[in-house]
Legacy VTK file of the C-alpha trace (Angstrom):
# vtk DataFile Version 3.0
C-alpha trace
ASCII
DATASET POLYDATA
POINTS 460 float
-110.521 156.858 158.892
-110.922 160.576 159.635
-109.889 163.267 157.225
-106.678 165.014 158.238
-107.246 168.434 159.742
-105.432 171.610 158.839
-102.231 172.027 160.818
-102.242 175.135 163.027
-98.643 174.865 164.178
-95.338 174.464 162.448
-95.459 172.100 159.468
-93.470 168.976 160.202
-91.447 168.479 157.047
-94.449 167.505 154.965
-95.859 170.857 154.037
-95.442 172.884 150.923
-96.439 176.525 151.237
-96.594 178.896 148.366
-96.662 182.567 149.212
-98.468 184.362 146.418
-97.692 188.023 145.846
-100.331 190.672 146.096
-102.031 191.215 142.723
-102.319 194.607 141.122
-106.046 194.915 140.603
-108.418 192.209 139.547
-111.412 191.513 137.495
-114.007 188.776 137.683
-112.996 185.968 140.030
-109.955 187.968 141.011
-108.425 187.770 137.569
-107.458 190.693 135.367
-110.248 192.268 133.446
-109.120 192.513 129.845
-112.261 194.278 128.604
-111.653 197.062 131.155
-108.009 197.220 130.095
-109.029 197.424 126.461
-111.446 200.177 127.431
-108.633 202.038 129.164
-106.339 201.527 126.175
-109.092 202.706 123.855
-109.685 205.763 126.027
-105.966 206.519 126.026
-105.847 206.293 122.252
-108.888 208.540 121.936
-107.461 210.980 124.478
-104.110 211.096 122.659
-105.864 211.700 119.353
-107.924 214.435 120.985
-104.758 215.932 122.450
-103.140 215.884 119.033
-106.178 217.543 117.477
-106.178 220.106 120.279
-102.487 220.837 119.830
-102.854 221.159 116.092
-105.881 223.377 116.631
-103.761 225.573 118.898
-100.969 225.669 116.314
-103.437 226.513 113.549
-104.977 229.226 115.710
-101.546 230.758 116.377
-100.651 230.581 112.681
-103.926 232.200 111.691
-103.430 234.942 114.276
-99.945 235.691 112.930
-101.249 235.675 109.366
-104.073 238.068 110.251
-101.557 240.352 111.958
-99.331 240.341 108.864
-102.293 240.968 106.571
-103.405 243.909 108.694
-99.844 245.253 108.812
-99.516 244.957 105.038
-102.709 246.877 104.270
-101.889 249.457 106.950
-98.397 250.028 105.502
-99.775 250.055 101.959
-102.432 252.636 102.856
-99.946 254.769 104.786
-97.469 254.700 101.885
-100.185 255.645 99.392
-101.436 258.457 101.634
-97.902 259.788 102.093
-97.324 259.799 98.355
-100.621 261.574 97.617
-99.951 264.196 100.290
-96.427 264.926 99.152
-96.833 264.495 95.405
-100.306 265.646 94.435
-101.179 265.954 90.779
-98.073 264.272 89.358
-98.193 262.262 86.152
-97.206 259.071 87.972
-100.024 259.393 90.517
-102.550 257.302 88.472
-99.916 254.612 88.066
-99.168 254.616 91.773
-102.855 254.362 92.617
-103.409 251.594 90.038
-100.369 249.619 91.145
-101.415 249.992 94.809
-104.867 248.602 94.036
-103.307 245.789 91.981
-100.914 244.979 94.821
-103.811 244.915 97.302
-105.867 242.665 95.000
-102.969 240.279 94.505
-102.373 240.113 98.230
-106.024 239.254 98.886
-105.778 236.307 96.481
-102.839 234.821 98.399
-104.722 233.090 101.277
-106.934 231.313 98.744
-103.906 229.658 97.110
-102.549 228.276 100.391
-99.016 228.145 101.782
-97.586 225.261 99.778
-95.072 225.974 96.969
-97.408 225.019 94.118
-96.954 226.458 90.630
-99.930 228.785 91.099
-98.679 230.072 94.449
-95.181 230.639 93.020
-96.591 232.592 90.057
-98.715 234.632 92.443
-95.727 235.381 94.695
-93.632 236.427 91.710
-96.366 238.783 90.468
-96.821 240.229 93.968
-93.088 240.914 94.383
-92.812 242.346 90.853
-95.672 244.814 91.394
-94.187 245.857 94.747
-90.765 246.403 93.176
-92.280 248.635 90.491
-94.060 250.608 93.189
-90.820 251.000 95.159
-89.026 252.252 92.054
-91.801 254.796 91.398
-92.390 255.690 95.062
-89.729 254.653 97.614
-92.160 255.134 100.519
-93.770 251.783 99.620
-90.552 250.024 100.698
-91.839 249.272 104.246
-94.460 246.941 102.827
-91.545 244.519 102.530
-91.920 243.233 106.118
-95.223 241.387 105.472
-93.719 240.190 102.187
-90.848 238.648 104.189
-93.402 236.521 106.033
-95.186 235.589 102.812
-91.980 234.457 101.109
-90.728 232.555 104.149
-94.105 230.824 104.472
-94.321 229.649 100.854
-90.778 229.156 99.561
-88.160 226.588 100.583
-85.563 227.980 103.035
-82.813 228.879 100.550
-85.181 230.499 98.057
-86.913 232.350 100.892
-83.602 233.712 102.230
-82.667 234.891 98.728
-86.017 236.649 98.386
-85.594 238.327 101.772
-82.128 239.542 100.741
-83.511 240.924 97.468
-86.367 242.716 99.201
-83.949 244.126 101.789
-81.717 245.569 99.046
-84.736 247.303 97.524
-85.685 248.710 100.947
-82.137 250.036 101.523
-82.042 251.634 98.059
-85.465 253.198 98.583
-84.504 254.636 101.977
-81.312 256.111 100.581
-83.322 257.749 97.789
-85.628 259.331 100.331
-82.674 260.583 102.389
-80.957 262.228 99.390
-77.592 261.037 100.651
-75.709 258.308 102.499
-76.988 257.481 105.965
-75.399 254.519 107.811
-78.551 254.047 109.872
-80.657 253.579 106.743
-78.141 251.085 105.395
-77.933 248.977 108.553
-81.494 249.179 109.938
-83.356 247.359 107.118
-80.985 244.338 107.122
-81.291 244.170 110.916
-85.085 244.228 110.740
-85.041 241.594 107.999
-82.666 239.405 110.005
-84.827 239.638 113.136
-88.028 238.908 111.216
-86.440 235.956 109.452
-84.923 234.549 112.659
-88.250 234.769 114.501
-90.118 233.067 111.708
-87.512 230.303 111.291
-87.488 229.696 115.041
-91.269 229.441 115.114
-91.246 227.009 112.207
-88.578 224.822 113.831
-90.503 224.843 117.099
-93.641 223.776 115.253
-91.779 220.940 113.507
-90.189 219.819 116.781
-93.545 219.890 118.538
-95.112 217.883 115.734
-92.399 215.255 116.056
-92.884 215.087 119.816
-96.613 214.625 119.325
-95.980 211.862 116.791
-93.600 210.129 119.221
-96.149 210.433 122.021
-98.925 209.023 119.881
-96.727 206.167 118.677
-95.740 205.346 122.262
-99.341 205.388 123.386
-100.389 203.185 120.492
-97.664 200.717 121.412
-98.779 200.824 125.052
-102.378 200.230 124.055
-101.336 197.303 121.848
-99.254 195.846 124.684
-102.155 196.137 127.109
-104.476 194.488 124.623
-102.044 191.602 124.226
-101.690 191.267 127.991
-105.443 191.379 128.367
-105.872 188.689 125.736
-103.356 186.415 127.471
-104.961 187.029 130.869
-108.391 186.280 129.434
-107.119 183.047 127.911
-105.623 182.013 131.232
-108.801 182.884 133.071
-111.015 180.944 130.671
-108.683 177.956 130.763
-108.987 177.867 134.545
-112.765 178.250 134.398
-113.095 175.449 131.863
-110.726 173.214 133.829
-112.603 173.700 137.107
-116.049 173.123 135.595
-116.500 171.585 132.183
-113.251 169.604 132.035
-113.722 168.149 135.519
-117.333 167.286 134.716
-116.386 165.586 131.480
-113.694 163.617 133.312
-116.274 162.417 135.853
-118.694 161.485 133.089
-115.984 159.505 131.338
-115.215 157.560 134.525
-118.901 156.855 135.157
-119.586 155.757 131.600
-116.554 153.493 131.640
-117.786 151.965 134.893
-121.266 151.535 133.386
-119.779 149.805 130.352
-117.869 147.368 132.563
-120.948 146.436 134.628
-123.592 146.619 131.918
-123.868 142.844 131.479
-123.187 141.712 135.052
-124.987 144.449 137.035
-127.452 146.437 134.873
-128.889 148.333 137.834
-125.481 149.685 138.830
-124.709 150.552 135.201
-127.973 152.472 134.919
-127.141 154.300 138.146
-123.787 155.326 136.686
-125.484 156.562 133.546
-128.043 158.567 135.534
-125.243 160.117 137.553
-123.348 160.946 134.362
-126.537 162.512 132.974
-126.776 164.660 136.118
-123.212 165.799 135.661
-123.936 166.587 132.016
-126.929 168.649 133.097
-124.759 170.522 135.553
-122.094 171.108 132.911
-124.766 172.401 130.559
-125.819 174.896 133.228
-122.195 175.972 133.624
-121.800 176.349 129.869
-124.928 178.476 129.688
-123.625 180.512 132.593
-120.369 181.067 130.685
-122.351 182.366 127.756
-124.488 184.577 129.988
-122.039 186.222 132.344
-119.398 183.646 133.393
-120.600 183.646 137.008
-120.432 180.348 138.972
-123.801 178.669 138.779
-123.848 177.915 142.527
-123.184 181.533 143.473
-125.668 182.780 140.884
-128.398 180.777 142.601
-128.033 182.942 145.746
-127.036 182.154 149.323
-123.396 183.183 149.106
-120.231 181.136 149.376
-121.401 179.057 152.359
-124.502 177.810 150.560
-122.503 177.164 147.382
-119.966 175.026 149.304
-122.730 173.015 150.965
-124.380 172.415 147.592
-121.027 171.371 146.143
-120.413 168.884 148.987
-123.872 167.372 148.596
-123.521 167.081 144.847
-120.088 165.438 145.019
-121.375 162.966 147.612
-124.370 162.068 145.461
-122.268 161.665 142.340
-119.824 159.343 144.126
-122.681 156.913 144.918
-121.259 155.924 148.269
-117.637 155.881 147.187
-116.908 159.292 148.680
-118.610 161.304 151.403
-117.984 165.044 151.400
-118.887 167.128 154.428
-118.975 170.884 154.708
-118.161 172.877 157.847
-118.525 176.647 158.315
-116.644 178.165 161.240
-117.183 181.747 162.338
-118.777 184.607 160.469
-117.053 187.027 158.112
-116.491 190.537 159.551
-117.689 191.897 156.211
-119.276 190.554 153.075
-116.617 188.901 150.948
-116.161 190.429 147.489
-117.777 188.441 144.700
-114.407 187.750 143.100
-113.139 186.226 146.380
-116.206 184.020 146.761
-115.962 182.895 143.155
-112.237 182.083 143.454
-112.707 180.048 146.654
-115.609 178.114 145.143
-113.555 177.295 142.038
-110.654 176.171 144.208
-112.972 173.889 146.144
-114.348 172.425 142.894
-110.884 171.800 141.519
-109.585 170.253 144.747
-112.571 167.897 145.060
-112.149 166.878 141.439
-108.545 165.924 142.240
-109.741 163.998 145.310
-112.247 162.031 143.233
-109.852 161.278 140.398
-106.504 160.740 142.098
-106.659 160.239 145.885
-108.748 157.079 146.333
-110.306 158.728 149.400
-113.592 157.667 151.017
-114.103 160.874 153.009
-113.407 164.521 152.350
-114.198 167.718 154.186
-114.657 171.333 153.137
-113.955 173.716 156.016
-114.505 177.438 155.576
-113.100 179.456 158.481
-113.745 183.179 158.850
-111.116 185.000 160.914
-110.782 188.695 161.619
-108.257 189.424 158.925
-108.455 186.444 156.595
-110.670 183.689 155.264
-109.341 180.115 155.145
-110.701 177.272 153.034
-109.456 173.727 153.781
-110.103 170.754 151.487
-109.012 167.606 153.341
-109.267 163.933 152.344
-108.215 160.563 153.771
-106.717 159.304 150.534
-103.348 157.749 149.896
-101.592 161.145 149.800
-98.433 162.090 147.938
-95.156 163.900 148.357
-95.602 167.555 147.360
-93.168 168.981 144.848
-90.529 171.322 146.315
-91.854 174.312 144.340
-94.576 175.388 141.955
-94.323 173.277 138.846
-95.678 174.236 135.490
-98.293 171.896 134.084
-97.161 169.456 131.472
-99.184 167.951 128.680
-102.954 168.267 128.842
-103.204 167.450 132.563
-101.918 169.085 135.709
-103.686 172.440 135.502
-105.485 172.180 138.860
-102.882 173.474 141.313
-101.470 176.130 138.951
-105.027 177.393 138.454
-105.489 177.642 142.215
-102.224 179.546 142.585
-103.181 181.884 139.771
-106.537 182.633 141.378
-104.950 183.330 144.755
-102.218 185.434 143.177
-104.897 187.904 142.092
-106.255 188.072 145.648
-102.930 188.370 147.491
-103.478 185.031 149.214
-101.462 181.900 150.000
-101.784 178.246 149.044
-100.594 175.481 151.371
-100.477 171.756 150.574
-99.976 169.272 153.409
-99.615 165.674 152.361
-97.553 162.539 152.791
-97.898 159.027 151.330
-100.654 157.149 153.178
-101.705 160.137 155.320
-104.163 162.008 153.147
-103.957 165.549 151.845
-105.007 168.987 153.057
-105.142 171.870 150.586
-105.480 175.254 152.316
-106.350 178.480 150.514
-106.031 181.668 152.551
-107.183 185.079 151.352
-107.172 188.397 153.211
-110.536 189.662 154.410
-111.232 193.285 153.463
-112.006 195.723 156.300
-115.673 196.025 157.175
-115.749 199.704 156.225
-114.638 199.040 152.656
-116.239 195.683 151.985
-119.705 196.731 150.948
-121.470 194.324 148.626
-120.447 194.785 145.033
-122.352 193.844 141.880
-121.975 190.255 140.806
-118.579 189.890 139.091
-118.252 187.338 136.331
-116.108 184.373 137.363
LINES 1 461
460 0 1 2 3 4 5 6 7 8 9 10 11 12 13 14 15 16 17 18 19 20 21 22 23 24 25 26 27 28 29 30 31 32 33 34 35 36 37 38 39 40 41 42 43 44 45 46 47 48 49 50 51 52 53 54 55 56 57 58 59 60 61 62 63 64 65 66 67 68 69 70 71 72 73 74 75 76 77 78 79 80 81 82 83 84 85 86 87 88 89 90 91 92 93 94 95 96 97 98 99 100 101 102 103 104 105 106 107 108 109 110 111 112 113 114 115 116 117 118 119 120 121 122 123 124 125 126 127 128 129 130 131 132 133 134 135 136 137 138 139 140 141 142 143 144 145 146 147 148 149 150 151 152 153 154 155 156 157 158 159 160 161 162 163 164 165 166 167 168 169 170 171 172 173 174 175 176 177 178 179 180 181 182 183 184 185 186 187 188 189 190 191 192 193 194 195 196 197 198 199 200 201 202 203 204 205 206 207 208 209 210 211 212 213 214 215 216 217 218 219 220 221 222 223 224 225 226 227 228 229 230 231 232 233 234 235 236 237 238 239 240 241 242 243 244 245 246 247 248 249 250 251 252 253 254 255 256 257 258 259 260 261 262 263 264 265 266 267 268 269 270 271 272 273 274 275 276 277 278 279 280 281 282 283 284 285 286 287 288 289 290 291 292 293 294 295 296 297 298 299 300 301 302 303 304 305 306 307 308 309 310 311 312 313 314 315 316 317 318 319 320 321 322 323 324 325 326 327 328 329 330 331 332 333 334 335 336 337 338 339 340 341 342 343 344 345 346 347 348 349 350 351 352 353 354 355 356 357 358 359 360 361 362 363 364 365 366 367 368 369 370 371 372 373 374 375 376 377 378 379 380 381 382 383 384 385 386 387 388 389 390 391 392 393 394 395 396 397 398 399 400 401 402 403 404 405 406 407 408 409 410 411 412 413 414 415 416 417 418 419 420 421 422 423 424 425 426 427 428 429 430 431 432 433 434 435 436 437 438 439 440 441 442 443 444 445 446 447 448 449 450 451 452 453 454 455 456 457 458 459
């Protein structure tokens, strides 16, 4: 009985075709690459942390620049006020006090940056002493009143909002009183200008502080979102890796162990009546065990299919697979391999690996379930796609109307094939009917020759 060939026309009521959507990127064997995704997530986390450090560095630089400007303004106003007093009031009895208080005020101001900008007890005592010395100076020499503007910034930077506003109001009253003393009479401009300057300075500082707080919150939200995204990608990568490994184990180790179990059971049944046949079964099982050991070592090394790792490409790997399955069946099943056409470009490693795994899984199903005596692997290279047919002359079955999820510990073969093809943007077709054999067809698009240069060996 000949193996059924792949139908090239319209399926006649017996075909089940599953169109698999184009995958969004792939890793080894066409599956997602969780390590790369974790690397991307890690890079995103590091980049976000770097961005946060850079933003904070920019904020700190702006704050330091404003502080340096205020410090320079304070010492410039203090020196100008002292010079004005000495020029206009030389030789007065209060001159030594003015000079001493000016030096004390300058010394106190220099200590401020060392204490920091938090409202600690030491910084509050320092601020109180600074304001007290300035007030005494203003009482003795009203020209020192304009040093209040840098003191506005100092109070707003250290004190809580309400206390800072009260301090600004107090300093403004002293400035107004000092200006009126210098004018020797009432001047509406001198009464209204200092409060206006104080209001503008306070509004600018409060706006800057609110902007800084808002920016900090936005940065925190961005970092939290990126951390959540990185965690989600890690979870997705873990699930994809589990799925990939489950398919690899099913198509190699699990199928090999199943064959060994069948051979050992057959050897046990014929051990007394036909020792030679039993020994043949055991030798075949030992060969399968050796092959499984090679696969397991390959998993540990780089997860590449052992047949592809040996060189020769997909065609040679399929021929080796057909010969091995025929030898293991000991005359019960003959597997032939046919190669039709030549690929327009070298197939990507992930495509070769996926097609080889599909062939392994399909032949394992033929051996275990179909009762076939002949099977054929046909690899056809077309201009725009590559088609792999696995046909047998077994008893066949009625395909399910749609993709069914595996149940129990069995039934992972076809879902694994669909999952592999999903990553390659391919299609899976099953043609079967009771008593007429089965044809499983995997079709994958062939990349254009200009973009299909050989790539490094991808893990399967």
